[in-house]
N, C-alpha and C positions, 0 to 999 in steps of 0.2 A: 346883510350884516354891516352895521355902522358903528364906528367908534367916535365918541365925542367927549370933550372935557366939560364937566358941569359941577354945580354946587349941590351937594346932597347933605341934608342935616347940617347946614352951615359949614361943611367941609368940602374941600376940593376933591372931586372924584372923577374917575374915568368910567364912562357909561358905554356898555355894548348893547345895541338894540338888534334883535334878530327874531326869527320864528323857529320854535322848536316843537316838533310834533303838531305842526299846523297852528300853533298859538303864538301870539306876539309875546316876546319875553325881553326883559331888561335885566342886566347884571351890572353892579357897580364894583369898581376895584380901586385900591389905594394908588397903585402905580400903573403907568401905561404898559410896562412889561408884563405885569400880571394879566392885564386885559387882553393883550395880544396872545399870550400863552393859552388863555381860555378859548379865544376865538379859533386858534389853530386846532385845539382838541375837538371843538365842536365840528369844524370843517372836516377833520379826519374821520370822526364818527359818521358824519353824513355821507362821506365818500364810501365808507365801508358798507353802510346801510344800503346805499344805492347800488353798489357792486353786488351785494348779496341778493337784493330784491330782483335784479334783472338776470340772475343765473337760472338755468334750467335745472330741474330735479337731478338729471344725470350729471351735470357739471358740479352741483353741490355735493353729490355722492362721491365724485372723484376727489374733490377738495378734502372732504372729511377723511376719505381713505388714505390720502397722502399724508395728512396731518397725523393720523393715528399710527401709520407705519413709521413716520419720522420720530414720533414720540416714543414708540416702542424700542427703537434702536438708538435713542438718545442723540438724535441728529437734529440740529437746529434748522429751521426752514431757511434761514439766511445762508446756511452752508449749501443747501440744495440750490438756492438761487444763484450763488456764486458758481456752482458747478454748471448750471444751465447757461450762464453768461459765457463761461469759458468754452462750453460745448458749441455755442452758436457762433463763436468766432471762426470756427473751422468750416471749410467748404465740404459739402457732401463728397464721399469717396465711394466708388464702386467696389463691391466685394472682391472681384477678381484682381483689381489693382492693389487692394489692401493685402491680399494673399501673396502677391508677388513681392511686395515690400517686406512682408513677414518672412518670406523665404530668404531674403538677403540678411535678415537679422539672425535667423537660426543657423545659417550657414557658418556663422562665426562662433557658434556654441559647440560644446563637446558632446554632441549627440552620438550615440552608437549608430553605425550605418543602418542596422535593421530598424531602429526606432525612427531615424530620420527618413528612411524610405517610406515607412508606414504613415508618418505624419504628412508627407508629401502626397501620398495616395489619397488619404482622407480629405485633405484640404483641396486637392484638385477635383475630387468628387463634389465637395461643397461649392466650388467655383462653377462647375458645370451646371449645378442646380440653380444658383442664385447669381450668375455672372454679372448681369447688368443692374442688379439691385443695389441701392444705397445701403451701406453697412448698417446704418441706423434703423433701417426698416426691417431688418431680420429679427423675428420674434421667436419666443420659445415654441409657439404653435407652429410656426413655419418649419422649425427643426423636427418637431414631432410628426408633421405630415410627411416630411422628407424621409424620416426613418420608416414610417408606415408604408410609403410607396415602394421602398426597396425591400419591404418585408423582412427587415432585420430582426433577429431575436435579441433578447435582453442582453446576452453576453456581447453580441456584436455592437449594440448601441453603447454599452459601457465602454467598449474599446474605442469607438469612434469619438465619443465625448472626451475621452482621455487625451485624444490627439488634437481635436479642434477647440477644446476648452481653453488651452493656453493661448491660442490665436486670438480669441475674443477677449481674454484678459489683457493681452497686449494692446488690443484696440481701445480698451477702457483706459489703460495707462497713457496712451497717445492721444486721448481725448477725441477719438474717432466716434466712439459710442459711449453712452452713459452707463450701460449695464450689460453684463455677460448673459446672453440668452440661454446659455447651457445650464445656468444655475437653477432655472425654474422649469426645466424640461420634465414632463411626466413620462417616466420610462415604462416600457411594456411590462406586463406582469411576468415574473420569472417562474414559470411553471416547473414543478419538480418532476423531472423525467426519470426519477429513480436514482439509485446510487451510481457513483462514477464507475466506469469500466476499469477492471483490474485483470491482471493475468492470474490464472490458476497456478498452483504450485507446479503442476505437470507442464503447463505451457511455458512457464519461466525456465524450468530445467531444460526443456527441449530447445527453446530459443537460444540459450547460452551454450548448450552443447554444439548446436549447429554452427554458431558463430565461432566457437573455439576451434572447430575443425577447418572452416574455410576462410576465416578472417579474424585472427586473434585480437588485433587492435579494436575491431568492432565489438568483440566480446568484452573487452575491458571497458569500452564506452558504455555498453548496455549494463554491465555490472555496477558501474558507478551510479547510473540512473536508478537501477532497481534496489540496490542495497545501501545507497547513501541518500537517495531522494533528491539529488542535485538536478536542477533543470537542464534540459538538453543544450540550450544556448550558453549556460554557465559551464557545462562540461567541456565544450569545444574551446573555451577560453583558458582552461587550466593548463599550466606547465607542469613538467615533471617535478619541479621544485615545490609545487603546491601539494604534492601527494607523498605521504610517508606511511609507515605501518600503523600509526596510531590515529591520524586524523587527515582530513583534506581541508585545506584552507581555500575558501572562496573569497578572493579579494574584493574590495569595494568596486574596483574597476571592472570586475568580472560579473558581480552579482546583479540580478535584475533590479533590486532595490537600492543598489549602490552602497550597500552596507556590508562590511566584512563579517563573515561568520566562519566558525569552525565546526566541521561535521565529523563525528566519530567514525572510525573505520572498524566495523565489527569483524569477528574472526573469519567468516567465510569470504568477506570482501578482500581481506588481506591476501588470500590465495589467488583470487581473480585478478588482482592488481599485478601479479607476477607473470601473467601469461603473455604479456606484450610489453616492450620497452616504452612505447609511447602510445598516445591516443591517435585515432585517424585524423589526418589533416586535409586529405583531399577526397573528393567524391563521396562524402559521408552519406548523403541521402541515398545515392544509388547502391552503395555497398550495404547499407542497412536494409533497403528493400529486398535485396537478394537474399539476405539472411532470413528476413521475415517470411518471404515466399517459400523458401526451402523448409523452414521450420513449421510452415502451415499454421500460423497463429494470426489472430485478428488484432490489428493495431488500432489504437484510438488516441485521441488527443490527450497528452499528459498521462498516458497509461503507466509509464514507469514511476512517476512521482506519486500517482494515486496508489499504485501497488505498494510502494515503500510505506506510505502513510498508513495504509490499512493493516499490513502485516506487522509493522513496527508497533502500532498501538495495541494490537491484539496480543503481541508477545510480551511487551513491557508493561502493559496495563497502566500507562501513564500518559495522559493527553498532554500534560505540560512538557514532558520529556520529548515526545514526538514533535510537538509544535516548535520546541527549541531547536531540534535538529533540522527542521525544515526552514528555519529563519522567520517564523511567524511571531508577531508581537503577543498573541494570545491564542487560545484554543478555538476561538469562534470560527476562524477560517478553516481550520482542520475539519470540524464537524459539518460546516456548511458546504464545502466543495470537494474535500479530498477523501474522506473516510468511507470505505465500503466494509460491511460487517463480515469478518471471517472468524473462524474459531481459533482458539489458542493452539490446538493440535496442528491445524494447517499452518499457522504462523511458525511453529517450531520446525516444521518440515521446510518451510521457505528459507529460514535462516541457516539451514544445513546444506543448501545446494552448493556444491563445490565443483571446481574444474575436474574433468575426468581423470587426469593423471594424478591428482592429489586426493581424490575421494577415498 
């Protein structure tokens, strides 16, 4: 490509001589600036054509896929380029080292002890699996294979992702990785194993009667779980000031979701709340197991809350009301995870279960 000054049609012009598509070509311009701009555009096009011509079909497919994804998310390719440049400025970091740094970060946050403990357990498991791997090399497929190797069910996978997901989000924020691999994990199918386990009316009455006889504070604890649907970990955080004859206040600091809610105290629960001055503060699990064993009932995960949801819905015939009492945003969670079908007659008997001396 050559630029020369010449006379064309008795006028001074700038001529560019080059080859386009294999043919000799000349272009004339009034100013040198115009000529140079055209030369740069031709060179840029040639560079693009050469680049694209020497790409493999797989590389072309990846480029098109990236462009389409960026366009769908209204992200400019220049922004992706800036992120990549920023990303490349940092040295690779081993996953176990990143986890240690993250532990220092979360130690300063207001996690509940149980949540912090579970987070550490799951991240230590992650470190054991991928200890010497560069954080940037961990993919969604790697996580899926890890879950599969441990034979975790869908509910366990959901719980683990809830704990390790924020770690990878932190890695993105710190420019250690570009993308959180948890966001594209394909989770195991959630097979429906039938309705959730609940207590029968007879089992509920027997459980509470045994508890009332041998450990009244445990009976109060069980009654709140069964007749108010409050989660076990929320019950143990309640103070006497949170409980009165009309409602139980679950403060944001006590609630699983960190959101305050008010739960109505129904008539039979009012009487159960009077059988002990306070809730059990020590040896809760051991004392509860003693009552369960003597009452000869089968205990299952979340059985008190499942029982409350099922009997409350059957008795009041209002999914919105039941969901509100349980602190759910809508009724979807109720029907998906909590509700077991019982008759209205059974529900009426459930809500009439009273302490022995007040029956």
